[in-house]
TIBAVO-586549 format. One record per residue (C-alpha): residue number from 1; x negated, y negated, z negated. Coordinates in Angstrom, 2 decimals, always signed. Each point is the difference from the previous one (the first is absolute). Layout:
BEGIN
REC  num        u        v        w
REC  NUM        X        Y        Z
...
***
This chain:
BEGIN
REC  num        u        v        w
REC    1    -2.75   +26.11    +4.14
REC    2    +0.19    -3.97    -1.04
REC    3    -1.09    -0.23    +4.10
REC    4    +2.93    +1.88    +0.89
REC    5    +2.14    -1.46    -2.10
REC    6    -1.06    -3.44    +1.16
REC    7    -0.19    +0.92    +3.83
REC    8    +3.87    +0.59    -0.68
REC    9    +0.87    -3.30    -1.95
REC   10    -1.45    -1.95    +2.89
REC   11    +2.03    +1.46    +2.82
REC   12    +2.65    -2.55    -0.84
REC   13    -2.31    -2.53    -0.97
REC   14    -1.86    +0.14    +3.60
REC   15    +0.70    -2.88    +2.12
REC   16    -0.92    +0.81    +3.58
REC   17    -3.70    -1.29    +0.65
REC   18    -2.73    -0.24    +2.31
REC   19    -3.83    +1.38    +0.57
REC   20    -3.10    -0.19    +1.78
REC   21    -3.35    +0.66    +0.67
REC   22    -2.83    -1.85    -1.71
REC   23    -1.07    +0.16    -2.93
REC   24    -1.82    -2.65    -1.98
REC   25    -2.62    +0.49    -2.93
REC   26    +0.71    -0.69    -3.58
REC   27    -0.04    -3.55    -1.04
REC   28    -2.79    -0.69    -2.62
REC   29    +1.29    -0.31    -3.38
REC   30    -2.32    -3.53    -0.80
REC   31    +2.63    -1.78    +2.83
REC   32    +1.93    -1.20    -3.02
REC   33    -0.37    -3.92    -1.20
REC   34    -1.83    -0.22    -3.23
REC   35    +2.53    -2.99    -1.15
REC   36    +2.78    -0.90    +1.62
REC   37    +2.76    -2.89    -0.55
REC   38    +3.83    +1.36    +0.52
REC   39    +3.13    -2.08    +1.07
REC   40    +3.17    -0.26    -1.63
REC   41    +1.80    +2.33    +2.82
REC   42    -2.46    +2.85    -0.78
REC   43    +1.90    +0.37    -3.88
REC   44    +2.27    +2.92    +1.18
REC   45    +3.34    -0.13    -2.13
REC   46    +2.46    +3.16    -1.28
REC   47    +2.63    -0.11    -1.87
REC   48    +1.38    -3.62    +0.57
REC   49    +0.57    -2.58    +2.80
REC   50    -2.23    -2.58    +0.75
REC   51    -0.77    -2.52    +2.25
REC   52    -3.30    -1.48    +1.18
REC   53    -0.41    -4.22    -0.64
REC   54    -2.63    -2.49    +0.77
REC   55    -1.08    -1.85    -3.14
REC   56    -3.19    -2.33    +0.82
REC   57    -0.95    +0.48    -4.12
REC   58    -1.59    +2.97    +1.17
REC   59    -3.12    +0.98    +2.29
REC   60    +1.20    +0.86    +2.79
REC   61    +3.42    -1.58    -0.71
REC   62    +1.67    +3.56    +0.55
REC   63    +2.34    +1.74    -2.79
REC   64    +1.91    +2.94    -0.46
REC   65    +3.54    -0.47    -2.04
REC   66    +1.48    +3.25    -1.43
REC   67    +3.51    -0.40    -1.45
REC   68    +0.16    +0.81    -3.72
REC   69    +2.83    +2.68    -0.68
REC   70    +3.24    -1.61    -1.94
REC   71    -0.72    +3.05    -2.29
REC   72    -3.59    +0.50    -1.23
REC   73    -0.85    +3.96    +0.18
REC   74    -3.32    +1.99    -0.98
REC   75    -3.29    -2.09    +0.98
REC   76    -0.32    +2.06    +3.38
REC   77    +3.35    +0.10    +1.63
REC   78    -1.32    -2.78    +1.86
REC   79    -3.27    -1.43    +1.04
REC   80    -2.83    -1.04    +2.11
REC   81    -3.34    +1.30    +1.04
REC   82    -2.78    -1.03    +1.54
REC   83    -2.09    +3.00    +1.38
REC   84    -4.03    -1.12    -0.94
REC   85    -1.81    -0.26    +3.59
REC   86    -3.19    +1.80    -0.31
REC   87    -1.36    +3.27    -1.43
REC   88    -1.32    -0.28    -3.49
REC   89    -3.27    +2.11    -1.46
REC   90    +0.47    +2.03    -3.21
REC   91    -1.27    -2.65    -2.46
REC   92    +0.89    -3.40    +1.76
REC   93    +2.05    -2.57    -1.22
REC   94    +2.63    -1.69    +2.01
REC   95    +1.69    -2.70    -0.82
REC   96    +3.65    -1.32    +1.51
REC   97    +0.79    -3.33    -0.16
REC   98    +3.50    -1.90    +0.92
REC   99    +2.35    -2.71    -0.22
REC  100    +3.40    +0.30    -1.70
REC  101    +2.22    -2.01    -1.72
REC  102    +3.86    +1.25    -1.19
REC  103    +3.04    -2.21    -0.45
REC  104    +0.13    +0.62    -3.80
REC  105    -3.12    +0.52    -2.58
REC  106    -0.36    +4.14    +0.15
REC  107    -2.50    +2.43    -1.20
REC  108    -1.00    +2.98    +1.78
REC  109    -2.57    +2.68    +1.05
REC  110    -1.99    +0.71    +2.99
REC  111    -2.20    +2.52    +1.52
REC  112    -2.77    +1.60    +2.44
REC  113    +1.38    +3.12    +0.31
REC  114    +0.34    +2.92    +2.55
REC  115    +3.28    +1.26    +1.36
REC  116    +2.06    +2.81    -0.17
REC  117    +0.51    +2.14    -1.40
REC  118    -2.24    -1.27    -3.01
REC  119    -0.38    -3.49    +0.44
REC  120    -2.72    +0.87    -2.24
REC  121    -1.53    -3.62    -1.13
REC  122    -3.45    -1.52    -0.27
REC  123    +0.60    -3.74    -0.92
REC  124    +2.43    -1.48    -1.73
REC  125    +0.90    -3.97    -1.28
REC  126    +3.13    -1.28    -1.78
REC  127    +0.92    -3.57    +1.51
REC  128    +2.01    -2.67    -1.29
REC  129    +1.89    -1.74    +2.99
REC  130    +1.09    -2.91    +0.17
REC  131    +2.18    -3.04    +2.36
REC  132    -3.54    -1.17    +1.24
REC  133    -2.68    +1.87    +2.39
REC  134    -2.47    +1.62    -1.73
REC  135    -2.76    +2.47    +1.27
REC  136    +0.20    +3.12    -1.72
REC  137    -2.54    +3.15    -0.17
REC  138    -0.23    +3.30    -0.74
REC  139    -3.21    +2.32    -0.46
REC  140    -0.95    +3.37    +0.36
REC  141    -3.21    +2.76    +0.68
REC  142    +0.94    +2.94    +2.18
REC  143    -0.57    +3.05    -1.83
REC  144    -0.90    +2.21    +2.97
REC  145    -0.24    -1.85    +3.67
REC  146    +2.86    -0.78    +1.15
REC  147    +0.92    -0.37    +3.77
REC  148    +0.80    -3.39    +2.27
REC  149    +3.82    -1.27    -0.97
REC  150    +0.50    +3.37    -2.26
REC  151    +0.08    -2.59    -2.90
REC  152    +2.52    -2.78    -0.96
REC  153    +0.81    -3.10    -1.95
REC  154    +3.06    +0.78    -1.28
REC  155    +2.45    -2.27    -1.34
REC  156    +3.44    +1.11    -2.04
REC  157    +3.35    -1.86    +0.44
REC  158    +2.76    +1.93    -1.47
REC  159    +0.22    -1.55    -2.76
REC  160    -1.06    -3.65    +0.15
REC  161    +3.92    -1.64    +0.86
REC  162    -1.78    -2.56    +1.59
REC  163    -1.45    -1.14    +3.82
REC  164    -3.52    +0.79    +0.17
REC  165    -1.93    -1.66    +2.85
REC  166    -2.94    +1.40    +1.27
REC  167    -2.84    -1.24    +1.97
REC  168    -3.54    +0.72    +1.73
REC  169    -2.19    +3.03    -1.90
REC  170    -3.67    -0.39    +0.15
REC  171    -1.73    +3.36    -0.80
REC  172    -3.80    -0.35    -1.50
REC  173    -2.54    +2.56    -0.95
REC  174    -1.41    -0.17    -3.40
REC  175    +1.05    -3.10    -2.62
REC  176    +0.37    -2.75    +2.23
REC  177    -0.41    -3.70    -0.96
REC  178    +2.57    -2.40    -0.15
REC  179    -2.33    -2.12    +2.94
REC  180    +0.03    +3.30    +1.37
REC  181    +3.66    +0.30    +0.08
REC  182    +0.67    -3.56    +1.28
REC  183    -2.28    +0.29    +2.90
REC  184    +1.52    +3.10    +0.75
REC  185    +3.43    -1.57    +0.30
REC  186    -1.63    -3.16    +1.25
REC  187    -0.95    +1.74    +3.90
REC  188    +2.96    +2.40    -0.19
REC  189    +1.54    -0.62    +3.33
REC  190    +2.96    +2.06    +0.64
REC  191    +0.76    +1.43    +3.57
REC  192    +3.87    -0.31    -0.67
REC  193    +2.98    -1.42    -1.04
REC  194    +2.69    +2.29    -0.82
REC  195    +3.55    -1.11    +0.55
REC  196    +3.68    +1.95    -0.97
REC  197    +1.98    +1.37    +2.60
REC  198    +2.86    +1.53    +0.52
REC  199    +1.28    +1.84    +3.15
REC  200    +3.65    +0.83    +0.81
REC  201    +0.26    +3.46    +1.63
REC  202    +3.47    +1.29    -0.37
REC  203    +3.31    -0.84    -1.87
REC  204    -1.12    +0.03    -3.72
REC  205    -3.71    +0.70    +0.93
REC  206    -2.39    -3.05    -0.40
REC  207    -3.37    +0.71    -0.88
REC  208    -2.08    -1.76    -2.10
REC  209    -3.54    -0.34    +1.67
REC  210    -3.17    -2.12    -0.60
REC  211    -1.89    -1.42    +3.52
REC  212    -3.85    -1.04    -0.81
REC  213    -0.71    -2.94    +2.20
REC  214    -3.66    -0.70    +0.26
REC  215    -2.00    -2.83    -1.30
REC  216    -2.86    -1.80    +1.14
REC  217    -0.18    +2.72    +3.45
REC  218    +1.45    -0.28    +3.33
REC  219    +3.00    -2.13    +0.10
REC  220    +4.18    +0.11    -0.10
REC  221    +1.69    +1.31    +2.07
REC  222    -2.00    +3.03    -1.57
REC  223    -0.02    +3.34    +1.62
REC  224    +1.57    +2.81    -2.16
REC  225    -0.06    +3.60    -1.23
REC  226    +2.61    +1.29    -1.57
REC  227    -0.56    +2.81    -2.11
REC  228    +2.80    +2.73    -0.19
REC  229    -0.81    +3.07    -2.85
REC  230    +0.09    +3.56    -0.32
REC  231    +2.38    +2.27    -0.99
REC  232    +1.60    -0.63    -4.00
REC  233    +1.61    -2.89    -1.92
REC  234    -2.94    -2.10    +0.49
REC  235    -0.16    -3.82    +0.03
REC  236    -2.65    -2.56    +0.38
REC  237    -3.24    +0.20    -0.83
REC  238    -1.43    +3.02    +1.84
REC  239    -2.38    -1.61    +2.13
REC  240    -1.63    -2.25    -1.69
REC  241    -3.52    +0.60    +1.86
REC  242    +1.05    -0.06    +3.51
REC  243    +2.19    -3.39    -1.12
REC  244    -2.71    -1.81    -1.42
REC  245    -2.10    +0.87    +2.86
REC  246    +2.34    -1.53    +3.02
REC  247    +0.51    -3.11    -1.83
REC  248    -3.42    -0.74    -0.80
REC  249    -0.08    +0.24    +4.05
REC  250    +3.12    -2.47    +0.87
REC  251    +2.44    +2.77    +0.56
REC  252    +3.04    +0.02    -2.53
REC  253    +1.24    +3.37    -1.39
REC  254    +3.90    +0.75    -1.10
REC  255    +0.66    +2.51    -3.12
REC  256    +3.77    +1.34    -1.11
REC  257    +1.73    +1.95    -2.23
REC  258    +1.89    +2.48    +1.72
REC  259    +3.73    -0.19    -0.65
REC  260    +1.69    +0.50    -3.67
REC  261    -3.80    -0.12    -0.94
REC  262    -1.43    -2.95    -2.25
REC  263    +1.68    -3.47    +1.05
REC  264    +1.48    +1.98    +3.00
REC  265    +3.83    +0.11    +0.30
REC  266    +1.91    +3.55    +1.36
REC  267    -0.46    +3.46    -0.71
REC  268    -3.54    +1.91    +0.40
REC  269    +0.13    +2.55    +2.47
REC  270    -2.16    +1.59    +1.98
REC  271    +1.30    -0.39    +3.29
REC  272    -1.96    -0.25    +2.87
REC  273    +2.17    -2.00    +1.65
REC  274    +1.38    -2.21    -2.81
REC  275    -4.29    -0.83    -0.54
REC  276    -0.60    -0.96    +3.28
REC  277    +2.78    -2.28    +0.26
REC  278    -1.16    -1.97    -2.87
REC  279    -3.26    +0.11    +1.74
REC  280    +1.56    -1.56    +3.12
REC  281    +1.49    -2.86    -2.50
REC  282    -3.22    -1.02    -1.07
REC  283    -1.42    -0.22    +3.09
REC  284    +3.06    -2.20    +1.40
REC  285    -0.12    -2.07    -3.42
REC  286    -3.39    -0.47    +0.57
REC  287    +0.05    -1.19    +3.73
REC  288    +2.88    -2.97    -1.90
REC  289    -3.38    -0.95    -2.00
REC  290    -1.52    -3.18    +1.02
REC  291    -3.57    +0.95    -1.11
REC  292    +0.36    +3.30    +1.26
REC  293    -0.51    +0.68    +3.76
REC  294    +1.88    +1.87    +1.58
REC  295    -1.08    +1.44    +2.83
REC  296    -3.27    +1.20    -2.23
REC  297    +2.11    +2.52    -2.66
REC  298    -2.04    +3.34    -0.59
REC  299    +1.39    +2.59    -1.39
REC  300    -1.85    +2.30    -3.09
REC  301    +1.78    +3.41    -0.74
REC  302    -1.53    +2.35    -2.33
REC  303    +1.21    +3.57    -0.56
REC  304    +3.64    -0.27    +0.11
REC  305    -0.50    -4.12    +1.97
REC  306    -2.06    +2.00    +2.44
REC  307    +2.89    +1.32    +0.89
REC  308    +2.14    -3.70    -0.28
REC  309    -2.77    -2.22    +2.24
REC  310    +0.11    +2.17    +3.29
REC  311    +3.61    +0.61    -0.41
REC  312    +0.67    -4.29    -0.16
REC  313    -2.58    -0.78    +2.18
REC  314    +1.51    +2.56    +2.73
REC  315    +3.48    -1.58    -0.04
REC  316    -1.92    -3.65    -0.44
REC  317    -2.86    -0.31    +3.13
REC  318    -0.70    -3.47    -1.42
REC  319    -1.81    +1.31    -3.09
REC  320    -3.69    -1.01    +0.46
REC  321    -1.95    +2.95    -1.73
REC  322    +1.30    +3.32    -2.25
REC  323    -3.02    +1.68    -2.21
REC  324    +1.80    +3.16    -1.29
REC  325    -2.37    +1.42    -3.11
REC  326    +0.71    +3.86    -0.42
REC  327    +3.13    +0.11    +1.55
REC  328    +1.11    +3.73    +1.84
REC  329    +0.81    +0.10    +3.59
REC  330    +2.79    +2.21    +0.97
REC  331    +3.63    -0.17    +1.54
REC  332    +3.27    +1.86    -2.57
REC  333    +0.02    +3.19    -1.57
REC  334    -2.63    +1.99    +2.34
REC  335    -2.71    -2.27    -1.68
REC  336    +1.13    +0.44    -3.47
REC  337    -0.39    +3.90    +0.41
REC  338    -3.47    -1.01    +1.63
REC  339    -0.46    -2.21    -3.53
REC  340    +1.06    +3.20    -1.97
REC  341    -2.53    +1.99    +1.49
REC  342    -2.95    -2.29    -0.25
REC  343    +1.16    -0.14    -3.45
REC  344    -0.21    +3.92    -0.92
REC  345    -3.10    +0.29    +2.25
REC  346    -1.63    -2.29    -2.30
REC  347    +1.00    +1.52    -2.75
REC  348    -1.51    +3.08    +1.34
REC  349    +2.88    +2.42    +0.90
REC  350    -0.62    +1.71    +3.65
REC  351    +1.90    -0.80    +3.09
REC  352    +1.69    +3.36    -0.14
REC  353    +1.46    -0.84    -3.56
REC  354    +0.61    -3.45    +0.69
REC  355    +2.28    -0.25    +3.52
REC  356    +2.75    +2.09    -1.63
REC  357    +0.60    -2.38    -2.80
REC  358    -0.28    -3.17    +2.26
REC  359    +1.83    +1.38    +2.64
REC  360    +2.66    +0.59    -3.00
REC  361    +0.26    -3.44    -1.46
REC  362    -0.06    -1.55    +3.53
REC  363    +3.59    +2.72    +0.45
REC  364    +1.22    -1.09    -3.32
REC  365    -0.73    -4.21    +0.83
REC  366    +1.77    +0.40    +3.94
REC  367    +2.93    +1.75    -2.12
REC  368    +0.26    -3.00    -1.96
REC  369    -0.38    -2.15    +2.95
REC  370    +2.79    +2.02    +2.05
REC  371    +2.54    -0.07    -3.51
REC  372    +0.14    +3.71    +0.06
REC  373    +2.28    +1.32    -2.73
REC  374    -0.71    +0.95    -3.53
REC  375    -0.08    +3.59    +0.82
REC  376    -2.79    -0.50    +2.68
REC  377    -2.08    -3.00    -2.03
REC  378    -0.29    +2.79    -3.03
REC  379    -1.47    +2.79    +2.28
REC  380    -2.50    -2.13    +1.32
REC  381    -0.79    -1.73    -3.53
REC  382    -0.65    +3.77    -0.92
REC  383    -2.22    +0.57    +2.79
REC  384    -2.24    -2.65    -0.45
REC  385    -0.68    +1.40    -4.52
REC  386    -0.37    +3.66    +2.01
REC  387    -2.72    -1.63    +3.03
REC  388    -1.81    -1.74    -2.97
REC  389    -0.12    +2.56    -2.49
REC  390    -1.17    +2.49    +3.00
REC  391    -3.06    -2.89    +1.44
REC  392    -1.36    +0.67    -4.21
REC  393    +1.86    -2.82    -1.83
REC  394    +1.87    +1.42    -3.45
REC  395    +3.67    -0.25    -0.27
REC  396    -0.06    -3.75    -1.92
REC  397    -2.46    -1.65    +2.63
REC  398    +2.16    +1.60    +3.03
REC  399    +3.16    -1.66    -2.02
REC  400    -1.95    -3.13    -0.68
REC  401    -0.90    +0.02    +3.72
REC  402    +3.66    +0.24    +1.06
REC  403    +1.04    -2.32    -2.40
REC  404    -2.33    -3.01    +1.86
REC  405    +0.71    +1.47    +3.15
REC  406    +3.60    -0.24    +0.06
REC  407    +0.54    -3.47    -0.81
REC  408    +2.14    -2.83    +2.22
REC  409    -3.06    -1.92    +0.42
REC  410    -1.77    +2.90    +1.95
REC  411    +3.07    +1.08    +1.91
REC  412    -0.19    -3.38    +1.68
REC  413    -3.50    +1.03    +1.18
REC  414    +1.99    +1.20    +3.01
REC  415    +0.32    -3.80    +1.37
REC  416    -3.90    -1.18    -0.93
REC  417    -1.63    -0.65    +3.97
REC  418    -3.21    -0.84    -1.10
REC  419    -2.22    +1.27    +2.47
REC  420    +2.83    -1.53    +2.85
REC  421    -0.65    -3.20    -1.83
REC  422    -3.75    -0.56    +0.18
REC  423    +0.14    +1.50    +3.73
REC  424    +2.08    -3.36    +0.28
REC  425    -2.14    -2.26    -1.51
REC  426    -1.98    -2.17    +2.72
REC  427    -1.27    -2.90    -2.64
REC  428    -3.41    +1.15    -1.93
REC  429    +0.63    +3.11    -2.51
REC  430    -2.93    +1.15    -2.74
REC  431    +0.85    +3.20    -1.27
REC  432    -1.64    +0.72    -2.98
REC  433    -0.39    +3.15    -1.59
REC  434    -2.08    +2.21    -2.97
REC  435    -1.98    +3.08    -0.09
REC  436    +0.59    +0.69    -3.65
REC  437    +3.71    -0.64    +0.69
REC  438    +2.45    +2.91    -1.64
REC  439    +3.10    -1.09    +1.91
REC  440    -1.21    -0.75    +3.34
REC  441    -2.35    +2.53    +1.58
REC  442    -1.75    -1.80    +2.23
REC  443    -2.04    +2.54    +1.83
REC  444    +3.33    +1.23    +1.09
REC  445    +1.42    -2.47    +0.59
REC  446    -2.05    -2.26    +2.26
REC  447    +1.00    +1.83    +3.02
REC  448    +3.07    -1.28    -0.36
REC  449    -0.65    -3.26    -0.67
REC  450    -2.54    -0.72    +2.98
REC  451    +2.62    +1.18    +2.32
REC  452    +2.78    -2.23    -1.11
REC  453    -2.70    -3.25    +0.59
REC  454    -1.86    +1.10    +2.90
REC  455    +1.87    -2.35    +1.91
REC  456    -0.97    -2.87    -2.11
REC  457    -2.98    -1.13    +1.00
REC  458    +0.26    -2.49    -2.83
REC  459    +0.21    +3.05    -2.75
REC  460    -2.55    +1.10    -2.50
REC  461    +0.26    +2.68    -1.92
REC  462    -2.74    +0.35    -3.12
REC  463    -0.70    +2.49    -2.85
REC  464    -1.94    -0.45    -3.14
REC  465    -2.15    +2.66    -1.75
REC  466    +0.09    +0.27    -3.54
REC  467    +3.94    -1.40    -0.44
REC  468    +2.95    +0.97    -1.22
REC  469    +3.64    -0.70    +0.67
REC  470    -0.03    -3.05    -1.81
REC  471    -3.66    -1.39    +1.54
REC  472    -1.80    -0.30    -3.35
REC  473    -3.74    +0.77    -0.12
REC  474    -1.59    +2.79    -2.16
REC  475    +2.84    +2.20    +1.30
REC  476    -1.28    +3.86    -1.08
REC  477    +2.78    +2.46    +0.64
REC  478    +1.98    -2.95    +1.65
REC  479    +3.26    +1.44    -2.05
REC  480    +3.13    -2.83    -2.07
REC  481    -2.18    +1.20    -3.34
REC  482    -2.82    -2.46    +0.67
REC  483    +2.21    -2.86    +1.04
REC  484    -0.38    -2.03    -3.43
REC  485    -3.10    +0.45    -0.17
REC  486    -1.73    -1.43    +3.09
REC  487    +1.16    -3.50    +0.30
REC  488    +2.68    -1.80    +2.07
REC  489    +2.19    +1.51    +2.49
REC  490    -1.35    -0.91    +3.46
REC  491    -3.06    -1.61    -1.90
REC  492    -2.77    +1.91    +2.58
REC  493    -2.67    -2.82    +0.79
REC  494    -0.62    +1.90    +3.33
REC  495    +4.03    -0.44    +0.32
REC  496    +0.62    -3.19    -0.48
REC  497    -3.11    -0.81    +1.89
REC  498    +1.61    +2.10    +2.94
REC  499    +3.45    -1.26    -0.09
REC  500    -0.69    -3.64    -0.34
REC  501    -3.22    -1.20    +2.22
REC  502    +2.75    +2.62    +2.42
REC  503    +3.20    -2.78    -0.76
REC  504    -3.19    -2.74    +0.60
REC  505    -0.64    +0.76    +3.40
REC  506    +3.93    +1.27    +1.02
REC  507    +1.30    -3.05    -1.61
REC  508    -2.73    -2.60    +0.68
REC  509    +1.78    -1.31    +3.39
REC  510    +3.44    -0.92    +0.21
REC  511    +1.27    +1.88    +3.09
REC  512    +0.14    -2.20    +3.52
REC  513    +4.14    +0.53    +0.08
REC  514    +2.46    -0.86    -2.85
REC  515    +1.57    +2.84    -1.60
REC  516    +3.58    +0.36    -1.31
REC  517    +1.92    +2.58    -1.70
REC  518    +2.22    +2.16    +1.27
REC  519    +3.60    +0.00    -0.53
REC  520    +0.16    +1.81    -3.44
***
């Protein structure tokens, strides 16, 4: 029943995505590096505004500066985290060493810990920060074996009342000597420099973004990948592994907070048309940036972003390339009906009872689109509950399904044209999907995906075996309950290599004819 409930709750969260027929073997767990030094742009900041700066006093010269709360709250009302990039064996020690300073002397307790819901610590240290840069450390011993990226260095900032500046972090095995720490930072050569960007989309809507420019690889103007996030109130920071791979190979990357989220202004709303307008504004802003080659801009969209990327590119043929990660293929309400059928069949409901339930939901949504009277809407809503009950859902689950289906966000699904947008694309397209994806059933959608891209000789479609909608290694059921245990979103080394290698090829050569942006 948990799976049934999850399937119904995901009908609203699905964005139109794509599937394929090539299965790749799982990536070996030993592929993660043993020790690694990460730059300041890899810090994830929550609960506070922040900016990126340069400071030659720290290794790599990059720092991030979270803004202090004018009215300090509890310690974890804001903070910074850095995922530990390697797996840690049971009984093994790991030491995190990082650069930090504060606007005035402060005391804080930092930790090595897991994520939600427990945030279980396996190491902590009390620190005194001053206005001078210093390298500080915390050490912990893993009780069980920890997967790569499942644990983090965590720094609470909510009670500081002062600006705290953070620099690079070295993760080292055991108890490293001062000489080993010095060598780690001396050898640190960041692949990028992070720059704060502001994107004006509509009156009252300014998007806060981070532009990651390569360092030591390639030269300006750089090709660029704009990362478009999935469904939900998402800010920057969800695609670290992909961005790190791109900048290491000379490709810049842009990520931004959705409107109304993080440091972006406006009101957050799951309106694909408005979010598409924001993505178009990001493209236009980057084409005016002298560090970016406006002829070599690719869009990389995950889930909902996998709908937005083709929509932007279909209206702008000068986009150089499109990558969709778990974004489905379909047009309007008929596609939504098919999505609900797929979810119910995946949850074990036979076709004979699943179809009437999906048809009832479709009739309700069509009535909403047609602006039918209140009596008609009430009748359609009652029919949805009755059909879901007939399909074997208890009354509370049937009512929950109705609450998730009958929303303004879902009504707008009649405007989605993902299949048509993909069909219109003539530039290189890479569509990547996951075998264990609980939101997009690859075996059902593969035919529509191939059909949409059949006329594009530059299109490639791949399904990665053993991964879920969030492209993390180690998925068993593919359900959302596994996400917190499996490392970063889109962190599978197979996915990162696939997307990185493909973008290397398609963005590596400048077009012979300079492209110009179409009128907006």
